[in-house]
HTML snippet that shows the backbone in 3Dmol.js (N, CA, C, O; Angstrom):
<script src="https://3Dmol.org/build/3Dmol-min.js"></script>
<div id="view" style="width:600px;height:400px;position:relative"></div>
<script>
const pdb = `
ATOM      1  N   MET A   1     -44.732 -22.393  68.074  1.00  0.00           N
ATOM      2  CA  MET A   1     -45.895 -23.365  67.367  1.00  0.00           C
ATOM      3  C   MET A   1     -47.376 -23.055  68.627  1.00  0.00           C
ATOM      4  O   MET A   1     -48.525 -23.001  68.189  1.00  0.00           O
ATOM      5  N   PHE A   2     -47.173 -22.936  69.680  1.00  0.00           N
ATOM      6  CA  PHE A   2     -48.085 -23.206  70.165  1.00  0.00           C
ATOM      7  C   PHE A   2     -48.127 -21.465  71.156  1.00  0.00           C
ATOM      8  O   PHE A   2     -47.166 -21.194  71.875  1.00  0.00           O
ATOM      9  N   ASP A   3     -49.499 -20.325  71.020  1.00  0.00           N
ATOM     10  CA  ASP A   3     -49.712 -19.417  71.892  1.00  0.00           C
ATOM     11  C   ASP A   3     -49.720 -19.760  72.854  1.00  0.00           C
ATOM     12  O   ASP A   3     -50.028 -20.917  73.143  1.00  0.00           O
ATOM     13  N   SER A   4     -49.239 -18.488  74.057  1.00  0.00           N
ATOM     14  CA  SER A   4     -49.852 -18.119  75.097  1.00  0.00           C
ATOM     15  C   SER A   4     -51.876 -18.971  75.512  1.00  0.00           C
ATOM     16  O   SER A   4     -52.418 -19.784  76.261  1.00  0.00           O
ATOM     17  N   LEU A   5     -52.196 -18.020  74.391  1.00  0.00           N
ATOM     18  CA  LEU A   5     -53.523 -18.458  74.276  1.00  0.00           C
ATOM     19  C   LEU A   5     -53.667 -19.330  74.104  1.00  0.00           C
ATOM     20  O   LEU A   5     -54.895 -19.335  74.182  1.00  0.00           O
ATOM     21  N   ASN A   6     -53.328 -20.567  73.826  1.00  0.00           N
ATOM     22  CA  ASN A   6     -53.355 -22.238  73.585  1.00  0.00           C
ATOM     23  C   ASN A   6     -52.834 -22.416  75.525  1.00  0.00           C
ATOM     24  O   ASN A   6     -53.463 -23.353  76.017  1.00  0.00           O
ATOM     25  N   PHE A   7     -52.603 -22.248  75.776  1.00  0.00           N
ATOM     26  CA  PHE A   7     -51.789 -22.461  76.989  1.00  0.00           C
ATOM     27  C   PHE A   7     -52.602 -22.340  78.184  1.00  0.00           C
ATOM     28  O   PHE A   7     -52.800 -22.884  79.270  1.00  0.00           O
ATOM     29  N   LYS A   8     -52.878 -21.624  77.656  1.00  0.00           N
ATOM     30  CA  LYS A   8     -54.110 -20.647  78.868  1.00  0.00           C
ATOM     31  C   LYS A   8     -55.499 -21.898  78.202  1.00  0.00           C
ATOM     32  O   LYS A   8     -55.660 -23.111  78.335  1.00  0.00           O
ATOM     33  N   LEU A   9     -55.958 -21.242  77.770  1.00  0.00           N
ATOM     34  CA  LEU A   9     -57.066 -22.194  77.036  1.00  0.00           C
ATOM     35  C   LEU A   9     -56.865 -24.049  77.577  1.00  0.00           C
ATOM     36  O   LEU A   9     -57.661 -24.607  78.334  1.00  0.00           O
ATOM     37  N   PHE A  10     -55.716 -24.672  77.008  1.00  0.00           N
ATOM     38  CA  PHE A  10     -55.534 -26.120  77.656  1.00  0.00           C
ATOM     39  C   PHE A  10     -54.983 -26.154  79.385  1.00  0.00           C
ATOM     40  O   PHE A  10     -54.939 -27.292  79.851  1.00  0.00           O
ATOM     41  N   GLY A  11     -54.680 -25.311  80.090  1.00  0.00           N
ATOM     42  CA  GLY A  11     -54.719 -25.190  81.307  1.00  0.00           C
ATOM     43  C   GLY A  11     -56.148 -25.224  82.107  1.00  0.00           C
ATOM     44  O   GLY A  11     -56.258 -25.755  83.212  1.00  0.00           O
ATOM     45  N   LEU A  12     -57.493 -24.435  81.243  1.00  0.00           N
ATOM     46  CA  LEU A  12     -58.538 -23.882  81.575  1.00  0.00           C
ATOM     47  C   LEU A  12     -59.083 -25.567  81.232  1.00  0.00           C
ATOM     48  O   LEU A  12     -60.289 -25.634  81.471  1.00  0.00           O
ATOM     49  N   SER A  13     -58.796 -26.248  80.984  1.00  0.00           N
ATOM     50  CA  SER A  13     -59.457 -27.829  80.380  1.00  0.00           C
ATOM     51  C   SER A  13     -58.587 -28.377  81.396  1.00  0.00           C
ATOM     52  O   SER A  13     -59.483 -28.734  82.161  1.00  0.00           O
ATOM     53  N   LEU A  14     -58.037 -28.552  81.701  1.00  0.00           N
ATOM     54  CA  LEU A  14     -57.395 -29.491  82.657  1.00  0.00           C
ATOM     55  C   LEU A  14     -58.395 -28.901  83.895  1.00  0.00           C
ATOM     56  O   LEU A  14     -59.261 -29.658  84.334  1.00  0.00           O
ATOM     57  N   LEU A  15     -58.308 -28.053  84.236  1.00  0.00           N
ATOM     58  CA  LEU A  15     -58.738 -27.466  85.671  1.00  0.00           C
ATOM     59  C   LEU A  15     -60.449 -27.800  85.554  1.00  0.00           C
ATOM     60  O   LEU A  15     -61.157 -27.987  86.544  1.00  0.00           O
ATOM     61  N   LEU A  16     -61.092 -27.839  83.676  1.00  0.00           N
ATOM     62  CA  LEU A  16     -62.623 -28.305  84.404  1.00  0.00           C
ATOM     63  C   LEU A  16     -63.348 -29.603  84.167  1.00  0.00           C
ATOM     64  O   LEU A  16     -64.456 -30.127  84.050  1.00  0.00           O
ATOM     65  N   LEU A  17     -61.660 -29.862  84.168  1.00  0.00           N
ATOM     66  CA  LEU A  17     -61.438 -31.345  83.756  1.00  0.00           C
ATOM     67  C   LEU A  17     -61.814 -32.313  85.089  1.00  0.00           C
ATOM     68  O   LEU A  17     -62.412 -33.377  85.245  1.00  0.00           O
ATOM     69  N   ALA A  18     -61.101 -31.308  85.991  1.00  0.00           N
ATOM     70  CA  ALA A  18     -60.551 -32.803  87.106  1.00  0.00           C
ATOM     71  C   ALA A  18     -61.567 -31.983  88.270  1.00  0.00           C
ATOM     72  O   ALA A  18     -61.728 -32.558  89.346  1.00  0.00           O
ATOM     73  N   ILE A  19     -62.333 -30.473  88.020  1.00  0.00           N
ATOM     74  CA  ILE A  19     -63.473 -30.495  88.664  1.00  0.00           C
ATOM     75  C   ILE A  19     -64.527 -31.273  87.609  1.00  0.00           C
ATOM     76  O   ILE A  19     -65.529 -30.567  87.721  1.00  0.00           O
ATOM     77  N   GLY A  20     -64.748 -31.975  86.971  1.00  0.00           N
ATOM     78  CA  GLY A  20     -65.800 -32.509  86.626  1.00  0.00           C
ATOM     79  C   GLY A  20     -65.353 -33.927  86.968  1.00  0.00           C
ATOM     80  O   GLY A  20     -66.343 -34.647  87.098  1.00  0.00           O
ATOM     81  N   PHE A  21     -64.115 -34.627  87.173  1.00  0.00           N
ATOM     82  CA  PHE A  21     -64.415 -35.961  88.060  1.00  0.00           C
ATOM     83  C   PHE A  21     -65.103 -35.910  89.234  1.00  0.00           C
ATOM     84  O   PHE A  21     -65.927 -36.665  89.750  1.00  0.00           O
ATOM     85  N   ILE A  22     -64.167 -33.943  89.853  1.00  0.00           N
ATOM     86  CA  ILE A  22     -64.468 -34.168  91.100  1.00  0.00           C
ATOM     87  C   ILE A  22     -66.133 -35.046  90.997  1.00  0.00           C
ATOM     88  O   ILE A  22     -66.557 -36.142  91.363  1.00  0.00           O
ATOM     89  N   PHE A  23     -66.810 -33.617  90.153  1.00  0.00           N
ATOM     90  CA  PHE A  23     -68.295 -33.717  91.055  1.00  0.00           C
ATOM     91  C   PHE A  23     -68.758 -35.105  90.688  1.00  0.00           C
ATOM     92  O   PHE A  23     -69.808 -35.406  91.256  1.00  0.00           O
ATOM     93  N   LEU A  24     -68.136 -36.267  89.695  1.00  0.00           N
ATOM     94  CA  LEU A  24     -68.798 -37.687  89.602  1.00  0.00           C
ATOM     95  C   LEU A  24     -68.575 -38.421  90.532  1.00  0.00           C
ATOM     96  O   LEU A  24     -69.193 -39.477  90.668  1.00  0.00           O
ATOM     97  N   GLY A  25     -67.379 -37.903  91.608  1.00  0.00           N
ATOM     98  CA  GLY A  25     -67.024 -38.355  92.595  1.00  0.00           C
ATOM     99  C   GLY A  25     -67.550 -38.310  93.251  1.00  0.00           C
ATOM    100  O   GLY A  25     -67.508 -39.170  94.131  1.00  0.00           O
ATOM    101  N   GLN A  26     -68.453 -37.236  93.293  1.00  0.00           N
ATOM    102  CA  GLN A  26     -69.076 -37.355  95.125  1.00  0.00           C
ATOM    103  C   GLN A  26     -70.352 -37.202  95.029  1.00  0.00           C
ATOM    104  O   GLN A  26     -71.090 -36.866  94.103  1.00  0.00           O
ATOM    105  N   GLY A  27     -70.562 -37.576  96.416  1.00  0.00           N
ATOM    106  CA  GLY A  27     -72.163 -37.970  96.716  1.00  0.00           C
ATOM    107  C   GLY A  27     -72.966 -39.536  96.463  1.00  0.00           C
ATOM    108  O   GLY A  27     -72.368 -40.611  96.466  1.00  0.00           O
ATOM    109  N   PRO A  28     -74.110 -39.400  96.298  1.00  0.00           N
ATOM    110  CA  PRO A  28     -75.058 -40.664  95.850  1.00  0.00           C
ATOM    111  C   PRO A  28     -74.440 -40.613  94.627  1.00  0.00           C
ATOM    112  O   PRO A  28     -73.515 -39.886  94.265  1.00  0.00           O
ATOM    113  N   VAL A  29     -75.140 -41.595  93.930  1.00  0.00           N
ATOM    114  CA  VAL A  29     -75.036 -42.087  92.460  1.00  0.00           C
ATOM    115  C   VAL A  29     -76.785 -41.261  91.876  1.00  0.00           C
ATOM    116  O   VAL A  29     -76.964 -41.213  90.659  1.00  0.00           O
ATOM    117  N   THR A  30     -77.524 -40.885  92.493  1.00  0.00           N
ATOM    118  CA  THR A  30     -79.172 -40.463  92.633  1.00  0.00           C
ATOM    119  C   THR A  30     -78.469 -38.654  92.097  1.00  0.00           C
ATOM    120  O   THR A  30     -78.914 -37.915  91.220  1.00  0.00           O
ATOM    121  N   SER A  31     -77.586 -38.489  92.785  1.00  0.00           N
ATOM    122  CA  SER A  31     -77.353 -36.905  93.214  1.00  0.00           C
ATOM    123  C   SER A  31     -77.082 -36.281  91.524  1.00  0.00           C
ATOM    124  O   SER A  31     -76.588 -36.894  90.578  1.00  0.00           O
ATOM    125  N   ILE A  32     -77.477 -35.199  91.556  1.00  0.00           N
ATOM    126  CA  ILE A  32     -77.780 -34.073  89.906  1.00  0.00           C
ATOM    127  C   ILE A  32     -76.514 -34.063  89.944  1.00  0.00           C
ATOM    128  O   ILE A  32     -76.180 -34.807  89.022  1.00  0.00           O
ATOM    129  N   PHE A  33     -75.081 -33.455  90.728  1.00  0.00           N
ATOM    130  CA  PHE A  33     -73.754 -33.312  89.950  1.00  0.00           C
ATOM    131  C   PHE A  33     -73.520 -34.851  89.463  1.00  0.00           C
ATOM    132  O   PHE A  33     -73.753 -35.284  88.335  1.00  0.00           O
ATOM    133  N   SER A  34     -73.033 -35.535  90.518  1.00  0.00           N
ATOM    134  CA  SER A  34     -72.873 -36.868  89.259  1.00  0.00           C
ATOM    135  C   SER A  34     -73.527 -37.877  88.233  1.00  0.00           C
ATOM    136  O   SER A  34     -73.018 -38.907  87.792  1.00  0.00           O
ATOM    137  N   TRP A  35     -74.853 -37.308  87.936  1.00  0.00           N
ATOM    138  CA  TRP A  35     -75.870 -38.223  87.223  1.00  0.00           C
ATOM    139  C   TRP A  35     -76.012 -37.406  85.987  1.00  0.00           C
ATOM    140  O   TRP A  35     -76.727 -37.890  85.110  1.00  0.00           O
ATOM    141  N   SER A  36     -75.227 -35.774  85.671  1.00  0.00           N
ATOM    142  CA  SER A  36     -75.871 -34.773  84.664  1.00  0.00           C
ATOM    143  C   SER A  36     -74.478 -33.763  84.382  1.00  0.00           C
ATOM    144  O   SER A  36     -74.020 -33.058  83.484  1.00  0.00           O
ATOM    145  N   PHE A  37     -74.288 -34.009  85.173  1.00  0.00           N
ATOM    146  CA  PHE A  37     -73.882 -32.079  84.874  1.00  0.00           C
ATOM    147  C   PHE A  37     -72.223 -32.884  84.859  1.00  0.00           C
ATOM    148  O   PHE A  37     -71.751 -32.880  83.722  1.00  0.00           O
ATOM    149  N   ALA A  38     -71.685 -33.275  85.485  1.00  0.00           N
ATOM    150  CA  ALA A  38     -70.117 -34.294  85.035  1.00  0.00           C
ATOM    151  C   ALA A  38     -70.686 -34.612  84.140  1.00  0.00           C
ATOM    152  O   ALA A  38     -70.872 -33.608  83.452  1.00  0.00           O
ATOM    153  N   PRO A  39     -71.109 -35.466  83.692  1.00  0.00           N
ATOM    154  CA  PRO A  39     -70.655 -35.872  82.438  1.00  0.00           C
ATOM    155  C   PRO A  39     -70.673 -35.649  81.453  1.00  0.00           C
ATOM    156  O   PRO A  39     -70.147 -36.326  80.569  1.00  0.00           O
ATOM    157  N   VAL A  40     -71.692 -33.954  81.213  1.00  0.00           N
ATOM    158  CA  VAL A  40     -72.084 -32.890  80.297  1.00  0.00           C
ATOM    159  C   VAL A  40     -70.976 -31.953  79.957  1.00  0.00           C
ATOM    160  O   VAL A  40     -70.760 -31.306  78.932  1.00  0.00           O
ATOM    161  N   MET A  41     -70.381 -32.042  80.997  1.00  0.00           N
ATOM    162  CA  MET A  41     -69.205 -31.315  81.747  1.00  0.00           C
ATOM    163  C   MET A  41     -67.786 -31.707  81.028  1.00  0.00           C
ATOM    164  O   MET A  41     -67.026 -31.159  80.229  1.00  0.00           O
ATOM    165  N   LEU A  42     -67.837 -32.990  81.761  1.00  0.00           N
ATOM    166  CA  LEU A  42     -65.999 -33.865  80.603  1.00  0.00           C
ATOM    167  C   LEU A  42     -66.459 -33.930  78.759  1.00  0.00           C
ATOM    168  O   LEU A  42     -65.753 -33.525  77.836  1.00  0.00           O
ATOM    169  N   VAL A  43     -68.281 -34.768  78.619  1.00  0.00           N
ATOM    170  CA  VAL A  43     -68.426 -34.530  77.080  1.00  0.00           C
ATOM    171  C   VAL A  43     -67.568 -33.056  76.780  1.00  0.00           C
ATOM    172  O   VAL A  43     -66.415 -32.935  76.366  1.00  0.00           O
ATOM    173  N   GLY A  44     -68.153 -32.430  76.995  1.00  0.00           N
ATOM    174  CA  GLY A  44     -67.890 -30.910  76.091  1.00  0.00           C
ATOM    175  C   GLY A  44     -66.439 -30.073  76.335  1.00  0.00           C
ATOM    176  O   GLY A  44     -65.964 -29.125  75.711  1.00  0.00           O
ATOM    177  N   VAL A  45     -65.902 -30.877  77.587  1.00  0.00           N
ATOM    178  CA  VAL A  45     -64.426 -30.135  78.018  1.00  0.00           C
ATOM    179  C   VAL A  45     -62.990 -30.918  76.787  1.00  0.00           C
ATOM    180  O   VAL A  45     -62.020 -30.454  76.188  1.00  0.00           O
ATOM    181  N   TYR A  46     -63.610 -32.247  76.930  1.00  0.00           N
ATOM    182  CA  TYR A  46     -63.172 -33.641  76.070  1.00  0.00           C
ATOM    183  C   TYR A  46     -63.223 -33.689  74.204  1.00  0.00           C
ATOM    184  O   TYR A  46     -62.669 -34.330  73.311  1.00  0.00           O
ATOM    185  N   CYS A  47     -64.406 -32.412  74.338  1.00  0.00           N
ATOM    186  CA  CYS A  47     -65.217 -33.170  72.900  1.00  0.00           C
ATOM    187  C   CYS A  47     -65.236 -31.550  72.262  1.00  0.00           C
ATOM    188  O   CYS A  47     -65.881 -31.585  71.214  1.00  0.00           O
ATOM    189  N   CYS A  48     -64.790 -30.285  72.523  1.00  0.00           N
ATOM    190  CA  CYS A  48     -64.965 -28.721  73.157  1.00  0.00           C
ATOM    191  C   CYS A  48     -63.251 -27.988  73.013  1.00  0.00           C
ATOM    192  O   CYS A  48     -62.409 -27.690  72.166  1.00  0.00           O
ATOM    193  N   LEU A  49     -63.548 -27.973  74.822  1.00  0.00           N
ATOM    194  CA  LEU A  49     -62.249 -26.993  74.701  1.00  0.00           C
ATOM    195  C   LEU A  49     -61.077 -27.857  74.298  1.00  0.00           C
ATOM    196  O   LEU A  49     -60.142 -27.223  73.809  1.00  0.00           O
ATOM    197  N   ILE A  50     -60.934 -29.041  74.387  1.00  0.00           N
ATOM    198  CA  ILE A  50     -58.805 -29.467  74.212  1.00  0.00           C
ATOM    199  C   ILE A  50     -59.481 -29.233  72.504  1.00  0.00           C
ATOM    200  O   ILE A  50     -59.777 -28.086  72.169  1.00  0.00           O
ATOM    201  N   PRO A  51     -59.645 -30.187  71.692  1.00  0.00           N
ATOM    202  CA  PRO A  51     -59.648 -29.116  69.674  1.00  0.00           C
ATOM    203  C   PRO A  51     -59.950 -27.986  70.506  1.00  0.00           C
ATOM    204  O   PRO A  51     -59.330 -28.602  71.374  1.00  0.00           O
ATOM    205  N   ILE A  52     -60.230 -27.143  70.965  1.00  0.00           N
ATOM    206  CA  ILE A  52     -60.076 -25.659  70.731  1.00  0.00           C
ATOM    207  C   ILE A  52     -58.883 -25.155  70.941  1.00  0.00           C
ATOM    208  O   ILE A  52     -58.328 -24.314  70.234  1.00  0.00           O
ATOM    209  N   ALA A  53     -58.128 -26.062  72.696  1.00  0.00           N
ATOM    210  CA  ALA A  53     -57.057 -25.452  72.632  1.00  0.00           C
ATOM    211  C   ALA A  53     -56.066 -26.153  71.605  1.00  0.00           C
ATOM    212  O   ALA A  53     -55.511 -25.080  71.843  1.00  0.00           O
ATOM    213  N   ILE A  54     -55.513 -26.650  70.973  1.00  0.00           N
ATOM    214  CA  ILE A  54     -55.587 -26.887  70.493  1.00  0.00           C
ATOM    215  C   ILE A  54     -55.102 -27.000  68.721  1.00  0.00           C
ATOM    216  O   ILE A  54     -54.081 -27.341  68.124  1.00  0.00           O
ATOM    217  N   LEU A  55     -56.351 -26.549  68.366  1.00  0.00           N
ATOM    218  CA  LEU A  55     -56.254 -25.905  66.955  1.00  0.00           C
ATOM    219  C   LEU A  55     -56.533 -23.921  67.046  1.00  0.00           C
ATOM    220  O   LEU A  55     -57.299 -23.052  66.631  1.00  0.00           O
ATOM    221  N   THR A  56     -55.870 -24.016  67.501  1.00  0.00           N
ATOM    222  CA  THR A  56     -55.956 -22.262  67.598  1.00  0.00           C
ATOM    223  C   THR A  56     -54.342 -21.518  67.797  1.00  0.00           C
ATOM    224  O   THR A  56     -53.475 -21.674  68.656  1.00  0.00           O
ATOM    225  N   LYS A  57     -54.409 -20.820  66.804  1.00  0.00           N
ATOM    226  CA  LYS A  57     -54.293 -20.059  65.105  1.00  0.00           C
ATOM    227  C   LYS A  57     -53.563 -18.875  66.445  1.00  0.00           C
ATOM    228  O   LYS A  57     -54.372 -18.273  67.150  1.00  0.00           O
ATOM    229  N   GLY A  58     -51.674 -18.600  66.725  1.00  0.00           N
ATOM    230  CA  GLY A  58     -51.423 -17.541  67.631  1.00  0.00           C
ATOM    231  C   GLY A  58     -51.301 -16.430  66.639  1.00  0.00           C
ATOM    232  O   GLY A  58     -51.012 -16.385  65.443  1.00  0.00           O
ATOM    233  N   LYS A  59     -51.606 -15.591  67.509  1.00  0.00           N
ATOM    234  CA  LYS A  59     -51.559 -14.592  67.333  1.00  0.00           C
ATOM    235  C   LYS A  59     -49.869 -13.888  65.729  1.00  0.00           C
ATOM    236  O   LYS A  59     -50.097 -13.035  64.871  1.00  0.00           O
ATOM    237  N   SER A  60     -48.829 -14.441  65.861  1.00  0.00           N
ATOM    238  CA  SER A  60     -47.520 -15.015  65.325  1.00  0.00           C
ATOM    239  C   SER A  60     -47.855 -15.548  63.637  1.00  0.00           C
ATOM    240  O   SER A  60     -47.443 -15.306  62.502  1.00  0.00           O
ATOM    241  N   GLU A  61     -48.989 -16.520  64.396  1.00  0.00           N
ATOM    242  CA  GLU A  61     -49.526 -17.561  62.888  1.00  0.00           C
ATOM    243  C   GLU A  61     -49.886 -17.294  62.036  1.00  0.00           C
ATOM    244  O   GLU A  61     -49.645 -17.792  60.936  1.00  0.00           O
ATOM    245  N   LYS A  62     -50.963 -15.933  62.441  1.00  0.00           N
ATOM    246  CA  LYS A  62     -51.861 -15.136  61.741  1.00  0.00           C
ATOM    247  C   LYS A  62     -51.667 -13.611  60.858  1.00  0.00           C
ATOM    248  O   LYS A  62     -52.376 -12.902  60.144  1.00  0.00           O
ATOM    249  N   LYS A  63     -50.386 -13.598  61.336  1.00  0.00           N
ATOM    250  CA  LYS A  63     -49.076 -12.725  60.214  1.00  0.00           C
ATOM    251  C   LYS A  63     -49.524 -14.020  58.725  1.00  0.00           C
ATOM    252  O   LYS A  63     -50.395 -14.240  57.884  1.00  0.00           O
ATOM    253  N   LYS A  64     -48.505 -14.424  59.115  1.00  0.00           N
ATOM    254  CA  LYS A  64     -47.902 -15.203  57.588  1.00  0.00           C
ATOM    255  C   LYS A  64     -48.800 -15.241  57.109  1.00  0.00           C
ATOM    256  O   LYS A  64     -48.876 -15.719  55.977  1.00  0.00           O
TER     257      LYS A  64
END
`;
const viewer = $3Dmol.createViewer("view");
viewer.addModel(pdb, "pdb");
viewer.setStyle({}, {cartoon: {color: "spectrum"}});
viewer.zoomTo();
viewer.render();
</script>
């Protein structure tokens, strides 16, 4: 069902989510990381990287 590529992409997604939430909680509200970079990063991971990790076909499924 899931290939090693799926698990690597999902692990990368979890790592980027953790980094995004850490940036979101750092510094004052007017900080560039907590105000613009972290929300864009979190939306990108939730909307792009996690669906890619789920929908990517493995090598064995491509041959069928």
